[in-house]
N, C-alpha and C positions, 0 to 999 in steps of 0.2 A: 091714774096719774100719780107719778112719784115726784114729790117736790125737791127731795134731796138726792143729789147725784153722788154716790159713794165712791166707787173704785177709781175712776179715771178723772176725777174733777181737779181743776186747777185751784179751786177754792177749798180750803180746809173745812172739815165738818163743823168746827166751832164757828167759823165765819158764816157758813150757810145757816146754821141754827140761829145765829144773831140776826141775820137778814130776814129770816122768816118769823122771828119772835117766838122761837121754840126753845124749850129746854133741851140741853144735850142728852139728858136722860131719855127723853121721848124718842130720840133717834135710834136708840138701842133696844127699846121696849119691844118685846115679842109676846103677844097675847098667848095664853095657854088655854086650850079648849077645855070645857068642863069635863069632869070625870063622868063615866057612864052612870054611876050611882046618883050623881046630882041631876042628871037629865031625866032619869026614869022616875 
Protein backbone atom coordinates (compact mmCIF):
# COMPACT_ATOMS: atom_id res chain seq x y z
CA UNK A 1 0.00 0.00 0.00
CA UNK A 2 1.36 3.38 -0.96
CA UNK A 3 0.03 6.34 0.99
CA UNK A 4 1.52 9.09 -1.15
CA UNK A 5 0.52 9.46 -4.79
CA UNK A 6 3.49 11.07 -6.53
CA UNK A 7 3.27 11.57 -10.29
CA UNK A 8 -0.32 12.42 -11.20
CA UNK A 9 -1.71 13.74 -7.95
CA UNK A 10 -3.76 16.93 -7.81
CA UNK A 11 -2.48 17.48 -4.26
CA UNK A 12 1.17 18.61 -3.95
CA UNK A 13 3.60 16.35 -2.08
CA UNK A 14 3.96 18.91 0.69
CA UNK A 15 0.20 18.90 1.31
CA UNK A 16 0.06 15.09 1.24
CA UNK A 17 2.90 14.92 3.75
CA UNK A 18 1.10 17.38 6.04
CA UNK A 19 -2.17 15.42 5.81
CA UNK A 20 -0.37 12.20 6.74
CA UNK A 21 1.76 13.86 9.44
CA UNK A 22 4.93 12.82 7.63
CA UNK A 23 8.08 14.81 7.11
CA UNK A 24 8.80 15.68 3.49
CA UNK A 25 12.25 14.16 3.92
CA UNK A 26 10.68 10.75 4.56
CA UNK A 27 8.93 10.92 1.17
CA UNK A 28 12.27 10.96 -0.62
CA UNK A 29 14.15 8.49 1.61
CA UNK A 30 15.27 5.34 -0.17
CA UNK A 31 16.89 2.71 2.05
CA UNK A 32 20.27 1.39 0.99
CA UNK A 33 20.81 -2.37 1.32
CA UNK A 34 23.71 -3.40 3.57
CA UNK A 35 27.07 -4.06 1.99
CA UNK A 36 27.97 -7.74 1.50
CA UNK A 37 30.80 -7.35 4.03
CA UNK A 38 28.30 -6.23 6.67
CA UNK A 39 26.01 -9.21 6.06
CA UNK A 40 28.70 -11.89 6.14
